mmCIF file of the C-alpha atoms, coordinates in Angstrom:
data_MODEL
# 
_entry.id   MODEL 
# 
loop_
_atom_site.group_PDB 
_atom_site.id 
_atom_site.type_symbol 
_atom_site.label_atom_id 
_atom_site.label_alt_id 
_atom_site.label_comp_id 
_atom_site.label_asym_id 
_atom_site.label_entity_id 
_atom_site.label_seq_id 
_atom_site.pdbx_PDB_ins_code 
_atom_site.Cartn_x 
_atom_site.Cartn_y 
_atom_site.Cartn_z 
_atom_site.occupancy 
_atom_site.B_iso_or_equiv 
_atom_site.pdbx_formal_charge 
_atom_site.auth_seq_id 
_atom_site.auth_comp_id 
_atom_site.auth_asym_id 
_atom_site.auth_atom_id 
_atom_site.pdbx_PDB_model_num 
ATOM 1  C CA . GLY A 1 1  ? 0.000   0.000  0.000  1.00 0.00 ? 1  GLY A CA 1 
ATOM 2  C CA . ILE A 1 2  ? 0.802   3.665  -0.035 1.00 0.00 ? 2  ILE A CA 1 
ATOM 3  C CA . PRO A 1 3  ? 2.593   5.072  3.031  1.00 0.00 ? 3  PRO A CA 1 
ATOM 4  C CA . ASP A 1 4  ? 0.331   7.379  5.061  1.00 0.00 ? 4  ASP A CA 1 
ATOM 5  C CA . LYS A 1 5  ? 2.535   10.412 4.332  1.00 0.00 ? 5  LYS A CA 1 
ATOM 6  C CA . ALA A 1 6  ? 2.252   9.926  0.556  1.00 0.00 ? 6  ALA A CA 1 
ATOM 7  C CA . LEU A 1 7  ? -1.481  9.275  0.859  1.00 0.00 ? 7  LEU A CA 1 
ATOM 8  C CA . PHE A 1 8  ? -1.854  12.476 2.891  1.00 0.00 ? 8  PHE A CA 1 
ATOM 9  C CA . ARG A 1 9  ? 0.016   14.549 0.265  1.00 0.00 ? 9  ARG A CA 1 
ATOM 10 C CA . LYS A 1 10 ? -2.020  13.053 -2.559 1.00 0.00 ? 10 LYS A CA 1 
ATOM 11 C CA . GLU A 1 11 ? -5.464  13.059 -0.961 1.00 0.00 ? 11 GLU A CA 1 
ATOM 12 C CA . LEU A 1 12 ? -5.557  16.158 1.265  1.00 0.00 ? 12 LEU A CA 1 
ATOM 13 C CA . PRO A 1 13 ? -5.931  18.787 -1.498 1.00 0.00 ? 13 PRO A CA 1 
ATOM 14 C CA . LEU A 1 14 ? -8.605  16.688 -3.239 1.00 0.00 ? 14 LEU A CA 1 
ATOM 15 C CA . MET A 1 15 ? -10.367 15.998 0.049  1.00 0.00 ? 15 MET A CA 1 
ATOM 16 C CA . LEU A 1 16 ? -10.439 19.672 1.048  1.00 0.00 ? 16 LEU A CA 1 
ATOM 17 C CA . GLU A 1 17 ? -11.745 20.676 -2.381 1.00 0.00 ? 17 GLU A CA 1 
ATOM 18 C CA . LYS A 1 18 ? -14.556 18.091 -2.192 1.00 0.00 ? 18 LYS A CA 1 
ATOM 19 C CA . LEU A 1 19 ? -15.461 19.145 1.343  1.00 0.00 ? 19 LEU A CA 1 
ATOM 20 C CA . GLN A 1 20 ? -15.878 22.857 0.633  1.00 0.00 ? 20 GLN A CA 1 
ATOM 21 C CA . GLY A 1 21 ? -19.373 23.767 1.725  1.00 0.00 ? 21 GLY A CA 1 
ATOM 22 C CA . ARG A 1 22 ? -20.031 20.345 3.283  1.00 0.00 ? 22 ARG A CA 1 
ATOM 23 C CA . LYS A 1 23 ? -20.419 19.609 6.938  1.00 0.00 ? 23 LYS A CA 1 
ATOM 24 C CA . SER A 1 24 ? -17.578 17.981 8.782  1.00 0.00 ? 24 SER A CA 1 
ATOM 25 C CA . PHE A 1 25 ? -17.501 16.260 12.140 1.00 0.00 ? 25 PHE A CA 1 
ATOM 26 C CA . MET A 1 26 ? -16.427 18.770 14.776 1.00 0.00 ? 26 MET A CA 1 
ATOM 27 C CA . GLN A 1 27 ? -15.239 17.840 18.222 1.00 0.00 ? 27 GLN A CA 1 
ATOM 28 C CA . GLU A 1 28 ? -13.478 19.985 20.779 1.00 0.00 ? 28 GLU A CA 1 
ATOM 29 C CA . ASN A 1 29 ? -10.097 21.024 19.328 1.00 0.00 ? 29 ASN A CA 1 
ATOM 30 C CA . SER A 1 30 ? -10.391 18.611 16.381 1.00 0.00 ? 30 SER A CA 1 
ATOM 31 C CA . ILE A 1 31 ? -12.094 18.063 13.048 1.00 0.00 ? 31 ILE A CA 1 
ATOM 32 C CA . SER A 1 32 ? -12.579 14.770 11.190 1.00 0.00 ? 32 SER A CA 1 
ATOM 33 C CA . TYR A 1 33 ? -12.976 14.094 7.474  1.00 0.00 ? 33 TYR A CA 1 
ATOM 34 C CA . PRO A 1 34 ? -13.944 10.660 6.138  1.00 0.00 ? 34 PRO A CA 1 
ATOM 35 C CA . CYS A 1 35 ? -12.221 9.762  2.865  1.00 0.00 ? 35 CYS A CA 1 
ATOM 36 C CA . GLY A 1 36 ? -12.530 6.322  1.333  1.00 0.00 ? 36 GLY A CA 1 
ATOM 37 C CA . ASN A 1 37 ? -11.949 3.756  4.059  1.00 0.00 ? 37 ASN A CA 1 
ATOM 38 C CA . LYS A 1 38 ? -10.009 6.152  6.316  1.00 0.00 ? 38 LYS A CA 1 
ATOM 39 C CA . VAL A 1 39 ? -10.891 9.019  8.640  1.00 0.00 ? 39 VAL A CA 1 
ATOM 40 C CA . PHE A 1 40 ? -8.461  11.948 8.804  1.00 0.00 ? 40 PHE A CA 1 
ATOM 41 C CA . ILE A 1 41 ? -8.569  13.667 12.205 1.00 0.00 ? 41 ILE A CA 1 
ATOM 42 C CA . PHE A 1 42 ? -6.826  17.019 12.659 1.00 0.00 ? 42 PHE A CA 1 
ATOM 43 C CA . LYS A 1 43 ? -6.248  17.908 16.331 1.00 0.00 ? 43 LYS A CA 1 
ATOM 44 C CA . ASP A 1 44 ? -5.187  21.278 17.699 1.00 0.00 ? 44 ASP A CA 1 
ATOM 45 C CA . VAL A 1 45 ? -2.373  20.422 20.107 1.00 0.00 ? 45 VAL A CA 1 
ATOM 46 C CA . GLY A 1 46 ? -0.721  23.459 21.676 1.00 0.00 ? 46 GLY A CA 1 
ATOM 47 C CA . ASP A 1 47 ? 0.879   25.523 18.912 1.00 0.00 ? 47 ASP A CA 1 
ATOM 48 C CA . LYS A 1 48 ? 0.630   22.845 16.207 1.00 0.00 ? 48 LYS A CA 1 
ATOM 49 C CA . PHE A 1 49 ? -1.787  20.498 14.495 1.00 0.00 ? 49 PHE A CA 1 
ATOM 50 C CA . GLU A 1 50 ? -1.583  16.733 14.799 1.00 0.00 ? 50 GLU A CA 1 
ATOM 51 C CA . LEU A 1 51 ? -2.954  14.408 12.121 1.00 0.00 ? 51 LEU A CA 1 
ATOM 52 C CA . VAL A 1 52 ? -4.395  11.025 13.084 1.00 0.00 ? 52 VAL A CA 1 
ATOM 53 C CA . ILE A 1 53 ? -5.446  8.613  10.338 1.00 0.00 ? 53 ILE A CA 1 
ATOM 54 C CA . LYS A 1 54 ? -7.857  5.847  11.347 1.00 0.00 ? 54 LYS A CA 1 
ATOM 55 C CA . ASP A 1 55 ? -8.869  2.866  9.242  1.00 0.00 ? 55 ASP A CA 1 
# 
């Protein structure tokens, strides 16, 4: 399979474009976007963002 980092670089711009104007799943200090069979979770951690990819 594709390493997560390569998948992230390839899919993130497409995912963000598709999600413009759509609702996302908001939780405190994080936002989740389903894409294919994965869920990309961006968490606000201090002064940076952390990406978690769940199958």
